[in-house]
N, C-alpha and C positions, 0 to 999 in steps of 0.2 A: 810771257810771250817774247819771242825773239824780235829784236828791233829790225825794222825794215827801212832801208835808205835807198832812195832812187838817185841815180846819176842821170840827169836830164839835160838835153840840149838839142839844137837843130842838127839835122843830118850833116855829117862832114865836120862837126866841131871837135870830135876826138873822144867820144864816150868810150868806145872799145879800146882805144889806145891808152886812155887813162886807166881803165879797169885792168888791163893786162899788166900794168905796173902796180896798181893799188892792191890787187889780190895777193901777190906774193909778199908785198910789204906788210899787209895785215897778218898774213900767216907767220911772218918772222916775229911779229909781236905776240904770237900765241892766240890770235883771233881766228876762229874758224868761219870763213865766209861762205855763204851759199849765193847763188846767182840765178836770177830770172831775167832772161833777155827777151824783150818784145821785138817782134819783127812784123812788118807789113807784108812780107812775101809768103807765098805758099811754100812751106818747107816740109821736108821729110828727113828724118834721121836714119831711116832704114834704106836698104838697097834692093832694087828689083832683082829677083832671082834667088834671094836669100829665103830660107824657110820662114823666118818671122815675117818678112814682107808678104809672102804668098798667103800665109795664114791670116794676117791682118786684112789683106785684100779680099780674102774669102768671106769676111764679115765679122771678125772679132771686134767688139766695141772697144776693148782694151787689150793690148798685147804687151807683155813684159818679157824683155830679153835679159837674161842674167848670166853672169860668170863670176868666178872668184874675185875678179878685179873691180867689177862695176855692174850695175843694173840700170835699165832704162824702162820707163813705162810710157807707152804711146797710147793716147786716148783719141779716138775718132770724134770729131765734133761736126757732124753733117749739117746740123741746124745753124752753124756759124753764128752763134750768139756772141755778143760782145765779150771780150775777155774780162774776167773778174779777178783782179790782182789779189784780193783777199783770199779767194778760193784757191788760187794757185799757190800762194804762200802757205796755206793750210795743208797742202799736199806734201810739203817738205818735212823731212825728219828733223825736228827742232832739237832733239837730243844730241845731234851731231853738229849743231850750228850755234854760233854766237851772234851772227849778223846775217841778214838777207839783203844782199845788194840787188838792185833792180836797174837794168839798163832800159831806159825809155819810160813808158807809162807817165809822161810828164803831166797829164791831166788828172792823175789819181790823187786822192787825199792822203798822201804819205809824206814823210820828211824827204826833202830833196836837197841835193847840191846841184845847182845849175852850173853849166859850163859856158864860158864866153871866150871865144878866140877871135882876136882882132881880124884875122884874114879869112874868116868863115863866111863872109858875105852878109852879115847882119849888123844892125846898129844896136848899141846898148839900150836905146829907147824901146826896143822891141822885147826886152826881157820882162817877163811877168813875175814880179816878186809878190807872192801871196803869203799867207800865214804858214804854209808848209815848207817854204824855202828857208833852210837853216844857214845857207852860205852860198856864195858864188865863187867858183874857181875860175880865174881869168889869167890871161897872159899879158894883161895891161892893168895899170892901176885904175881903180874905179872908186867912186864915192857912192856907197849904197847904204840902205837901212839895215843890211845884214853883213856879217863878216865877209871879207873878200880874201880868198886864199890864192896863193901863187900856183897856178895850174901846172907849172913845171917843177914844183917842189913836193914830191910825193910824201916825204916825211912830215911836212907841215900839214898836208891833207890827212894823213894817217893820225897825227896827233889830235887834230880837230875832231875826227871821227871817234877816237878813243874818249875824248872829253864828252862828246855828245852821247855816246853809249853809256858812259858812267852816270849821266844825268837822266837816263830813261828809267 
């Protein structure tokens, strides 16, 4: 099974900013990352007026849009059940992945790197370090029961992830 690693933090801490640097750094190391991003917003990747949008709105439970460059599967969830990260991960093509990164899902039982940023409006005492937290990436020195990585040193974080992946 492909290892799953969540990057978790409070809103405004820099999860997306970190991932935008982390993903290309992992790719340079030959690691093929996938990504699942959790959002609390009602989102739609399709556009009104496009055929795929109109057909989906006509009642298709799943709509796949495909081209030579990429494909996307949209699944309607009218019952609005809670998201199941394990199920979402299982939908990915693991033959094309070495690692599944997850942005958010901080309450899921998967390995996590928590982020802590001094100016994000939270105190270090608010961090919840449980058995799933493998490290904390921070912009300040911290004394914790897990490794503390330099949030601004992408190569250090990539190296830690490589070591963690090798131990899985």
